[in-house]
N, C-alpha and C positions, 0 to 999 in steps of 0.2 A: 689812199696809196691808187695806182694804176700800174699794177704790178712790180713796177721798180721801186716805188717808193710810197710811205704809206698812207693809209687811209682811213681813217677813224673808223669807220665801219668793219673792215677787215679781221675783226677779229671772232674768235667762236666765242659763245655766250658762257656766260659764268658756270661753275659747274655745280653740279647738285651739293646742298648743303649737307656735311658730314662732321665726325668728329676732329678731321685734321685741318681743316680750311677755320681760319682767324672769321669772326661774326662781328658786327657791332653792336650785338646783344643778342639775347637769347629769346629775343622775339619768333614768335610762331609763325608761317606764314598763313593769310587767312585764305577760308576756303574761296575757290573759283567761283566765280557769279557769270549769267549771261553777260551783263554790263561788263565785268571785269575781259573778259575775251574779246568783246565788240570794242575795247580802247586798246588790248593788245591788238586786234587788225587792224583797227586804223593808226595804230603807232606803228606797224606792221609795215602798212602802205607809204607812210609818213617817210619811213627810213628805206623804204623799196624807190622812194622814187627820187630820195637825196642820193641814192646809189647810182639811178640808172643816168641823174645828171652829175654826179662825178665821172661816171664812165664816158658821158659827152666830153665834161670840160676834159679830160684824159685823152681821148683822140684828137679834141681839137688840139691840144698843147703838142702832142707827139707830132701831128701832121705841120701843126706850125714848125716845130722845130726843125724837121724834117727837110721844108722849105726854104729855112732862113740859114740853116748848117750846111748844108747837101748833104750827101750820102756818108761820105766821111766823117763829118762834124756829127752828125746825128749817130754815128757809130760810138764816138769819143763821148758824149754826154751820154747813151744809153749805159756805157760801162761807168761812169760815175753814178748814175741813178740806181744802179742794177747790183753793185756793191754796197753804196750806204744803204739804199732799200733794205737789205738784209737784217740790219743792223734797227733802222727805224722800226720796220715792222714789230719787232721783238717788243721794242718801248712800249709801243703804239697798244699791241694787243694786249700785254700784260699789264698796260697799265689799265686798261678800260675792263678789262674784267677783275682786278684785283679790287680797283677801286666800286666798281658795280657792285661787288659781291658785300663789301663790306658797308655798303651803304644803304643796300636793300633790305639789309638785316639788323638796321640800328633801329631802335625805338627814336620815335620822331623826335625825342628831346635832345639824344645821342647824335644826329646824323649831322651836325656841323663840326661836333668835336673830331666823330669819325673820320670825318674827310677830310680836316686842317690833318690829321694824322699821319693818315697814310699819304698825303701831298708831299707832308715834308719826304718822307722816302723817297719817293719819287722823283723830286729835284735833285735831291742828292746823287742819287742812284745816275740822272742825266748827266750832271756835272763831269761823275767819274768817267762815263762811259762815253761823252763827248771831247773829252782831254785824250782819252786812248785812242780812238779814232784818230786823231788828228795825228797824234804823235804813230802811229803806225801807218799813215796814210802812203808814205814812199813805200814801204817794204809791200804793202799791200799789191799797189800798182802794178811793180815789179812783177810781184807773183802771178799777174793775170795777165801777163805781157803786154803793158801797156802802162810804162813809166812814163808817160808823157802827158799822163790824166792825175798826176800827184798833187798839182798844184790844187786843179780843183775840188779834189777828194778833203783835203785840208779846208779848205772852206766850208763844205757841204757838212764838216763835222758841227758846225754852227746848231744844223737842223736838228741833230740828233738831242741837242741841249733844248732847243724849244720844242719840239717833239712831246719830250720828257716831261715838259710844262704844261701842254696844251690836253695832252691825251689824258693826264687825270681828271682833268677840267669837266671832259665829255663824258668820263665813266661816270663821273658821280649823277650827271644830267641823266645818264641810261640807268643808273641806280634808281632814282626819283621817278623814272618812267616818264621824264620830262621829250619824249620822243620828238616832239617838232621843234623845242628847242635845241636838242641834236642834230635833229637833223639840217636845220637852218643852216648851222654852222659848217654842216658838211657841204651842203651847196656853196655858201660863200668861203671858203676857204679853197675848193673847187675854181671858182673864177680869177681869186687873187692869184692861184698859183701860177696857173693858164696867164693871164696877164703878166704876172713878174719875168717869169721865164722868157717870154716871148718879147717882151719889151725889153728885158735885158741883153740878151742875145743881140736884138735890131741895135740897141746903142751901141755896143761893142764893137758890132760888126762895121758901123758908119763911124767910127775911130777910131778904125784898124787896128784893132784889137781883137781876141778870141771871143767868138761866138760862142763857144762853149763856158769860158770863164764869165763871160755874161748873163747866159743861163743859169749858172750856179748862185750866181748873186741874184739872181731874181728868185729863187728859191727862197733863198735864205731870207729875202726880204719880205716874202709873203708868210712864210712861217712865223716871223716877228711880229707882222701885221695883226696874222688871226688869236696872238695870245691874250693881247689885252682884250679883245671883244671878246675872247669865250669867259672871262673875268667877269665880264659886266653880265653875263648868262647865268654863271653857277657860284660865282664868288669865291674866297678861299676858305670858308668852313669859322671855326674859330677853337681858341685853345680849349683845352679838356683831357680829360682822362679818358675818355672814351674809344672804344675803339681797341685793337690789338696791339700788342707790344711790337716793337722794330721786328724781334727776334721771329714772333710768331710769322708778322706779317711776310718777312724775306722767306720763311719757310716754305708758306703757301705759293709765294711769287717763282722758286725756284724752281718746281715741276713744269708750272706752266711756260715759264721761259724756255725751257728745255725745248718744250714741245712747240712752241712759235720758231726756236730756232732751226729746229727740223723742217718745220713747215716751209719758213721762208729761204732758207738753204734749197730745198725743193723748188721752189719757184724761181732760181736763179742758178742751180747747179750745171745745167746745159750751155745756159751762155755765158759763166763764168769758167767753165771749161776749155769752152770752144772759143773764146778770147784768149785764153793761156797757148793754144795749140796753133790758132791761125797768128798770133803775135810770134811765136816761135818758129814758125815754119815760113814767116814774111821774113824774119832776119836772118834766117838760112837762106835763104832764097837771094838774100841780098837787096829785097823791096821795100820800099819807106813804106812807116809804120801805117799811112794814110789807105794802105792797101788791105791791111786788117782790119783796121776801120771799115772802110767798105762791108765786107763781109758781115759785120757784125753789126752793120746797119740794117744789111737785109734780113739778118736773123730775128733782130730785135723790132722789124715792120713786121713780121710771120708773128710774135710771138703777142704781138699787141692786139692779133684778131682771135690768137686762140686760146687767149685767157679768158674772153668773154663769157662762158658758161660760168666757170669759176667765181668769178666778179659779181657775175648778176647774183647766184645761189646766197652769197653769202648775207643778202638780207633774209634769206628762209632761215638760214640757222638762228638768227639774233631773235626772231620771234617765236620759230616753232618750238628749237629745243630746249628754251628756259622751262615753257610746259611740260616739256620732257622730263628735265630735271626736279622740275616740282612734281610732278609726278610717283617719281623713282623716291623721293623725300618721304611722301605721304605713303608708298609701298601699295602706291596703286598698278599693279603690273597691266590689269588689261589697257590701262589708260597709256602707259608706255608701250605697249604692243603696238596700239592703237596710232599714236601720234608719231614713234618711227616709221610705222608702212606710210603715212599719209604725209610724210615729212620727203622720204626718200622718193617717195612714186613723183611727188612735185618736181623733186630735184633731175629725174630720170627726166622725164618730159619736157623740162626746160634744156636740159642739156642735149637729147635729141635734136630739137627744134635748132639751136643753135650753132652745137658742132655741125651738124647734118647741112645745113643752110651755106656756113662759110666752107664747108669741106666740098661742095657742090660746086660753089663757085668761085673758089681760090683764086685763079690767078685776076678773074675779075674785079673781085674784090681789091686787091693791092693794086690793079691798074686805075681803080677807081679814086682810090685814096692816095697814092704818093706820087710825085713829084719824077723822080728818080727812076728809069725804064728798068735799071737793074734789079729792082726790087721784086716790080712783078713780073718780069723774066724770067730772072733764078729762083725767087721767092714763092712763086705758083703750087709747084710740087710739094717743095717743104710744108708750105701752110696746108695743104691738104692732107698729111698724114698727120702733123701736130695738132689741127683742130680735132681729128679723132682721137688724139691721143691725149691732150687736156681733157677732153672729154669725160676718158677717165679719172682725171684728176680733181675733176670738179665733182666726183663723185664719192673720191676717196677723201673730199676736204667737208662735204658735207657728213660721211660718217665719221670721221675725226670728230667732228663736233657734235654728232651725236653721243659717240664713247665718251667726250670730256662732259656733255652734260649729264650723262649717268654717273659720273663721279670717275669713268677710269681714263683718267688723265695719262696716268703712263703708259698704257696700252695704244691710246693714241699716238702719243709720241714715240712711241717705237715704230708703227705704219710708217710714221712719215719718216724716220731715220731709217728704216729701211729701204723706204723707195727713195732716199739721195743716195745711198751707199749702190743701189742698183744702178740708177741714172749715173753714179760717178762712173761705175765698173762701165756700163755701156760705153759712156762716151771716150773714157781713157782706152778702150780695147779698141775703138771702132773708129774714132775722128782722127788721133795723128796717123793711122793707116793709110788714108784716102790722101787725093791730089789738092793740092792748095786749091781753094775755090768753091764754088757750088759743091760739091760732092761731100764736102764739108759740112757742109748746113744740111744736106738732106740725111746724109749717116747718123748726125747727130738728134736729128727729128726721129728718125726710126727706132734709137735705141733708148731714146728717150720716152718715148709711145710706148716701146713693149714694157719696160720696167715700170711703168705707174699703169699700165693693165695688169699686171700681176699682182701686184700690190695691192691695187683696188678689189680684186675678186678676193685676197685673201681677209681683208678688213671687212667687206660685207661678211662672210663666214662667220668674222669674230662677231660681229653687231649683231646677225641672227639668232646667235647662241646667247648674247647678254639681255638683248630686249626682248627675245622669242616672237621676234618679228623684221623682216626687212622689207622687201616688194615682193608681189604674186608672181613667180614665175612666168605665168602667162604674159603680165605685163610689160615685162622683161623683153620677153620674146618680140611683141606688140611693138614695141619702141625701135629694139632694133632693126625689123624688116621695115618701118617705115623711113626710120634713117637713111637705110641701104636703098630703097629706092627712091629717096630725094638727091643723095648723092649721086645713083645711077644717072639721072633722070639728068639732073641739074648739071652735069659732065658734059651733058650735048649740046648745051645752049651756046651759041658763038657770044662775040664779043660785037656790041652793036653800039657801044656809046657809054658814058657814064651815066648819063639820064637813065638808059634802059638798064644799067646794073640794080637801080633800085625797084624796079620793077618784077625784075628777074627772083630777087630778093624774095617779094610779098610771093609770087608764084610758086617758088620753091618750098615758101614756110609754109602755102597752102595744102600744096599736095602732100607735105608730111602729116598736118592736120586732118585731111582728107581721109587718110589712110587709118589714123588712128580711130577717128569716126568709124568709116568700115569695117575696121575690125574689131568696134564695140568696147577701146580703149575709152574713149572720151564719150560722155553721155549729158543727159538730163540732170544726174547728180552733180556733175561740176558744175555747172551752171549755178545748182541751186547753193552747193555751195560757195561760189563765187559773191553772192546775192547777200548771201550770210552777212559775209565778212564785211560787204559794203554798208551792211544796217538797214538793207532795203527790203527784208525778210524776217 
């Protein structure tokens, strides 16, 4: 996913073993060893590399589509991907977590049978969900104020089916700790999808057709290509009776699916409601549908950068919080607290660096990336607000992953659902009352950011009570100060051309790190930790 569509890494780690969760067998987890920790660290690096690659491909895809389709066309494809992305991401996340959990707890002789059993369940679910989405596409398009994207929505329903097959295959690799294979598939698919959507849009435009339709067909083609490739790496298992029954497995997937639905609605609630309101207002004013598409194109361009902290931090949750889950299963509460404190601190440091730098250079970043002047002219102030708001969302995402790892899936889902409700409430109250145009974008960003900040604080308190730790208060203060200094200084930097934006980004990032070093937040212990993960100490 690059926020609007699924990335097979974008699932929280599987929850800790408990009585209600299905297992492939009664195998007890092996004790942790230094070599296992090093393997986990290197596996995490592989997944982190894949994540960075996927994000790069996602950026390339979005920037390419904006140039090929224009601002209005970019708004159209953004609507399509945002809508189907909610369902796709639920399918992907539950499949990876569910299959990984079953495979990782099965004995060696039962792994293939347990995998095959769960794979059949996911294929059946994918068929039902894909068909249902295709049938409801027209109604969905009308509800979000974009009836003109109904056809692309019906076509992209095929991706729901294909992801429903692909994700369990990746889940089996994750459960077997074959992180390099998992990372390789992620990188390969990122490339395939970017090429497929770009070529599809270009070809149909040259033929006088719809670029949005072409990009959609390219998306489907890429998903169709990656499935057989994934099968060659994971296989499909073999017949047998090992693993949970269908009823047990569905009972386990249910809470996960609800939590992921809340999370992915949260990712897109602001854009979908904005789409509805700008579409309705454009119609009331007698404007063409492209007027609303133009505004959605601007907001989507802003989202592309504001989601970066969340995207980057998911690799942290994949490696760290399964360790946290294992510590809880082994009743090692000191380790639970230690892992939680370390994980949240890493998340906080990364979020401050990325969100602070983007907020500091918001108009320059958009001007560097996009061809349309409207995106950086009207989107700069919006990005400055949303980058900071989505920083809160990134911390909320890590907190939710930690709670899931500790067996508190329902609590995690509750916080995500609360955030959805608050974001929706803010958008419903604020956005329709604003003048059609950029004010609607800015108001949506402000209401969304406030809602996410409030829920992040509440979730942090809950994690502190559950794990016995969150992050040192002084660390939080230092990161906030460093980010504030970075934003204040970065806002003073003038536009000096596109090449200079990269240098300005490095300067503001270095400023952020310098403040952390001066205040004592970063030191030799952090360097030592990096060396241990890399296996050099």
